[in-house]
C-alpha positions as CSV (number, residue, x, y, z in Angstrom):
1,M,0.2,28.7,5.8
2,W,1.6,30.1,2.5
3,G,5.1,29.3,3.7
4,S,4.1,25.6,4.1
5,C,2.5,25.6,0.6
6,T,5.6,27.0,-1.1
7,A,7.9,24.8,0.8
8,E,6.0,21.6,-0.1
9,L,5.7,22.7,-3.7
10,A,9.5,23.3,-3.8
11,K,10.1,19.8,-2.4
12,L,7.9,18.2,-5.1
13,V,9.6,20.2,-7.9
14,R,13.1,19.3,-6.7
15,R,12.5,15.5,-6.4
16,P,13.7,13.7,-9.6
17,A,11.2,10.9,-9.0
18,N,8.3,13.2,-9.5
19,W,9.6,14.3,-12.9
20,F,10.2,10.6,-13.7
21,L,6.5,9.9,-12.9
22,L,5.4,12.7,-15.1
23,G,7.4,11.3,-18.0
24,I,5.9,7.8,-17.4
25,A,2.4,9.3,-17.4
26,V,3.0,11.1,-20.7
27,V,4.5,8.0,-22.4
28,L,1.6,5.7,-21.2
29,G,-1.0,8.3,-22.2
30,L,0.4,8.6,-25.7
31,T,0.9,4.9,-26.1
32,F,-2.6,3.8,-25.1
33,T,-4.6,6.7,-26.7
34,Y,-2.6,7.3,-29.9
35,L,0.1,4.7,-30.7
36,L,-2.0,1.6,-30.2
37,P,-5.1,2.9,-32.1
38,L,-2.8,4.0,-35.0
39,A,-1.2,0.5,-35.0
40,G,-4.6,-1.1,-35.0
41,A,-5.7,1.1,-37.9
42,A,-2.6,0.1,-39.8
43,G,-3.3,-3.5,-39.1
44,S,-6.9,-3.2,-40.4
45,S,-5.8,-1.6,-43.6
46,S,-3.3,-4.3,-44.2
47,G,-5.8,-7.1,-43.7
48,A,-4.8,-8.0,-40.1
49,P,-7.3,-7.9,-37.3
50,G,-8.0,-4.3,-36.6
51,T,-9.7,-2.1,-34.0
52,D,-13.0,-0.4,-33.7
53,R,-11.2,2.8,-32.7
54,G,-8.7,3.3,-35.5
55,L,-7.5,6.5,-36.9
56,A,-10.7,8.5,-36.0
57,A,-10.0,8.0,-32.3
58,T,-6.7,9.9,-32.5
59,L,-8.1,13.0,-34.2
60,P,-8.4,16.4,-32.5
61,S,-12.2,16.0,-32.0
62,N,-11.4,13.3,-29.4
63,L,-8.8,15.3,-27.5
64,V,-10.8,15.6,-24.2
65,G,-11.7,11.9,-24.0
66,N,-8.1,10.8,-24.9
67,S,-6.6,13.1,-22.4
68,I,-8.5,11.9,-19.4
69,G,-9.3,8.3,-20.4
70,G,-6.3,6.9,-18.5
71,L,-7.0,8.6,-15.2
72,P,-9.4,6.1,-13.8
73,V,-6.8,3.3,-13.8
74,F,-3.2,3.4,-15.2
75,L,-2.6,7.2,-14.9
76,G,-4.5,7.1,-11.6
77,A,-1.9,4.6,-10.4
78,I,0.9,7.0,-11.2
79,L,-0.8,9.8,-9.3
80,L,-1.5,7.5,-6.3
81,V,2.3,6.8,-6.2
82,L,2.9,10.6,-6.4
83,G,0.6,11.2,-3.4
84,V,2.3,8.4,-1.4
85,L,5.8,9.8,-2.1
86,A,4.7,13.4,-1.2
87,V,3.8,12.2,2.4
88,G,5.3,8.8,3.0
89,T,8.9,9.9,2.5
90,E,8.7,12.1,5.6
91,Y,8.4,8.9,7.6
92,G,11.2,7.1,5.8
93,W,13.6,10.0,6.1
94,G,12.5,10.8,9.7
95,T,11.9,14.5,8.7
96,W,8.4,15.0,10.3
97,K,10.0,16.2,13.6
98,T,12.3,18.5,11.7
99,V,9.4,20.1,9.8
100,L,7.0,20.4,12.7
101,T,9.6,21.9,15.1
102,Q,9.9,24.9,12.7
103,G,6.6,26.2,13.9
104,P,3.7,25.2,11.7
105,S,1.1,22.8,13.0
106,R,0.5,19.4,11.6
107,L,-2.6,20.5,9.8
108,T,-0.8,23.5,8.3
109,V,1.9,21.2,6.9
110,Y,-0.7,18.8,5.7
111,S,-2.6,21.6,4.0
112,G,0.6,22.6,2.3
113,K,1.1,19.1,1.0
114,L,-2.4,19.0,-0.4
115,F,-1.8,22.4,-2.1
116,A,1.4,21.0,-3.7
117,L,-0.4,17.9,-4.8
118,A,-3.2,20.0,-6.4
119,V,-0.6,21.9,-8.4
120,A,1.2,18.7,-9.3
121,T,-2.0,16.9,-10.5
122,L,-3.1,19.9,-12.5
123,T,0.3,19.9,-14.1
124,V,-0.1,16.2,-15.1
125,V,-3.6,16.9,-16.5
126,L,-2.5,20.0,-18.5
127,T,0.6,18.1,-19.8
128,S,-1.7,15.3,-21.0
129,F,-3.9,17.8,-22.8
130,A,-0.8,19.6,-24.3
131,T,0.9,16.4,-25.6
132,G,-2.5,15.2,-26.9
133,T,-3.0,18.4,-28.7
134,I,0.4,18.2,-30.4
135,T,0.1,14.5,-31.3
136,S,-3.5,14.7,-32.6
137,A,-2.6,17.8,-34.7
138,L,0.4,16.0,-36.2
139,I,-1.8,12.9,-37.0
140,A,-4.6,15.0,-38.6
141,S,-2.1,17.0,-40.6
142,S,-0.2,13.9,-41.9
143,E,-3.5,12.1,-42.8
144,G,-5.2,15.1,-44.3
145,E,-8.0,15.0,-41.7
146,P,-9.9,18.1,-40.5
147,M,-8.8,19.9,-37.4
148,D,-12.1,19.7,-35.5
149,W,-11.1,20.8,-32.0
150,P,-13.4,20.6,-29.0
151,S,-15.1,23.8,-27.9
152,P,-13.4,25.9,-25.1
153,G,-16.2,24.9,-22.8
154,S,-15.5,21.2,-23.4
155,L,-11.8,21.7,-22.8
156,V,-12.4,23.5,-19.5
157,T,-14.9,20.8,-18.4
158,G,-12.5,18.1,-19.4
159,I,-9.6,19.6,-17.6
160,G,-11.7,20.2,-14.5
161,A,-12.9,16.6,-14.5
162,G,-9.5,15.2,-15.1
163,W,-8.1,17.3,-12.3
164,L,-10.8,16.1,-9.9
165,I,-10.0,12.4,-10.7
166,A,-6.3,12.9,-10.6
167,M,-6.5,14.8,-7.2
168,T,-8.7,12.1,-5.7
169,W,-6.1,9.3,-6.4
170,A,-3.2,11.5,-5.3
171,V,-5.0,12.3,-2.0
172,L,-5.8,8.6,-1.5
173,G,-2.1,7.9,-1.8
174,A,-1.3,10.6,0.8
175,A,-4.0,9.2,3.2
176,L,-2.6,5.6,2.8
177,A,0.9,6.9,3.5
178,I,-0.2,8.5,6.7
179,A,-2.2,5.5,7.8
180,M,0.7,3.1,7.2
181,R,3.5,5.5,8.0
182,G,5.7,4.6,5.0
183,V,6.0,4.3,1.3
184,A,6.3,0.6,0.2
185,L,3.1,-0.8,1.7
186,P,0.8,2.1,0.7
187,I,2.1,1.9,-2.9
188,G,1.6,-1.8,-3.0
189,L,-1.9,-1.9,-1.6
190,G,-2.9,1.2,-3.6
191,L,-1.7,-0.4,-6.9
192,V,-3.4,-3.7,-6.1
193,W,-6.7,-1.9,-5.6
194,L,-6.4,0.3,-8.7
195,L,-5.0,-2.2,-11.1
196,V,-6.4,-5.5,-9.9
197,V,-9.3,-5.3,-7.5
198,Q,-11.4,-2.7,-9.1
199,N,-10.9,-4.2,-12.5
200,L,-12.0,-7.6,-11.2
201,L,-15.1,-6.0,-9.7
202,F,-15.8,-4.0,-12.9
203,G,-15.1,-6.7,-15.4
204,V,-15.7,-10.1,-13.7
205,A,-17.7,-9.9,-10.5
206,A,-20.3,-7.2,-11.4
207,P,-21.7,-9.1,-14.4
208,L,-22.2,-12.2,-12.3
209,L,-23.4,-10.8,-9.0
210,D,-26.1,-8.2,-8.7
211,W,-25.0,-6.9,-5.3
212,V,-21.5,-6.3,-6.6
213,D,-22.9,-4.5,-9.6
214,T,-24.8,-2.2,-7.2
215,L,-21.8,-1.8,-4.9
216,Q,-19.4,-0.7,-7.6
217,L,-21.7,2.3,-8.4
218,A,-20.6,3.8,-5.1
219,L,-16.9,3.1,-5.5
220,P,-14.5,5.8,-6.7
221,G,-13.1,3.8,-9.7
222,A,-16.4,3.2,-11.3
223,N,-17.5,6.8,-10.9
224,A,-14.2,8.1,-12.2
225,G,-14.6,5.8,-15.2
226,S,-18.1,7.0,-15.8
227,L,-17.1,10.6,-15.6
228,A,-14.3,10.0,-18.1
229,A,-16.6,8.0,-20.4
230,S,-19.3,10.7,-20.3
231,L,-16.7,13.2,-21.6
232,G,-15.6,11.1,-24.5
233,A,-13.1,8.6,-23.2
234,S,-13.3,5.3,-25.1
235,G,-14.9,2.3,-23.4
236,A,-12.0,0.2,-24.7
237,T,-9.8,1.9,-22.1
238,P,-9.5,-0.1,-18.8
239,G,-11.8,1.1,-16.1
240,V,-13.8,3.4,-18.4
241,G,-17.5,2.8,-18.7
242,E,-20.6,5.0,-18.5
243,L,-22.3,3.3,-15.5
244,V,-23.8,6.5,-13.9
245,G,-24.6,10.0,-15.1
246,I,-22.3,13.0,-14.9
247,P,-23.9,14.5,-11.7
248,Q,-23.6,11.4,-9.7
249,A,-20.1,10.6,-10.9
250,T,-18.9,14.1,-10.1
251,L,-20.5,14.2,-6.7
252,V,-19.2,10.7,-5.7
253,V,-15.6,11.4,-6.9
254,A,-15.6,14.8,-5.1
255,G,-17.0,13.1,-2.0
256,Y,-14.2,10.6,-2.0
257,L,-11.7,13.4,-2.4
258,V,-13.0,15.2,0.6
259,A,-13.2,12.0,2.6
260,F,-9.6,11.0,1.8
261,A,-8.3,14.4,2.6
262,A,-10.2,14.5,5.9
263,L,-9.1,11.0,6.9
264,G,-5.4,11.9,6.2
265,G,-5.7,15.1,8.2
266,W,-7.4,13.4,11.1
267,L,-4.9,10.5,11.3
268,L,-1.9,12.9,11.1
269,R,-3.3,15.1,13.9
270,R,-4.3,12.3,16.2
271,R,-1.4,9.9,15.8
272,D,2.3,10.0,16.6
273,V,4.3,10.9,13.5
274,L,7.1,8.4,14.4
């Protein structure tokens, strides 16, 4: 078991595409949570249309919300792609038979992939917090604002919640890759769901149809957005809105994580890998 975990982790580390995805996640996170609010604040001070977030949103007190606010949608899309690549490339390269003939069972190899994804998603979340810490500290220092950091308990809670959301999207990507035995189609369908469908449900259909409004409360995106919002993420961020309480949001997202992981394992065990 441990051999499969270390092997899958080594494969993730040595793939340049994964580091490229991490770089994109950092750039997107800093752009939407720091650069755009700062630009809006500058626009407001010069008389141009401003923003209700402004400078205050970029200060250290908002570190937790800023660090996890992108996970329900645009950073979640990056992690879904990561999950697809971790599993789907085995089909494209035809390496499933090579891996399985070395001795480990399918579920052992799959468990190793989930372990590697857990480490990778935690790395993304911690990197988001680290870059946010540096950026917000620089902003506060340059603007003469107080360094009011979140409490250690808030930081741990935020990291845990971010990791839960990130892992859910990554495992969804892995399950889609197994279901469709490839890379391109799972990425396409996953991104359509994350970036288009759930936003249409959240912003267009739900206000018009009561049954859609009720349905979205059971979907992973709405609950991930609620969990992020409850920890300080701005409602101006796409996909973020406090629709349900923290207990329900946590349980629903965790339930989807378990369901996606179980579905992927069941499909891999029952179907031909070719």
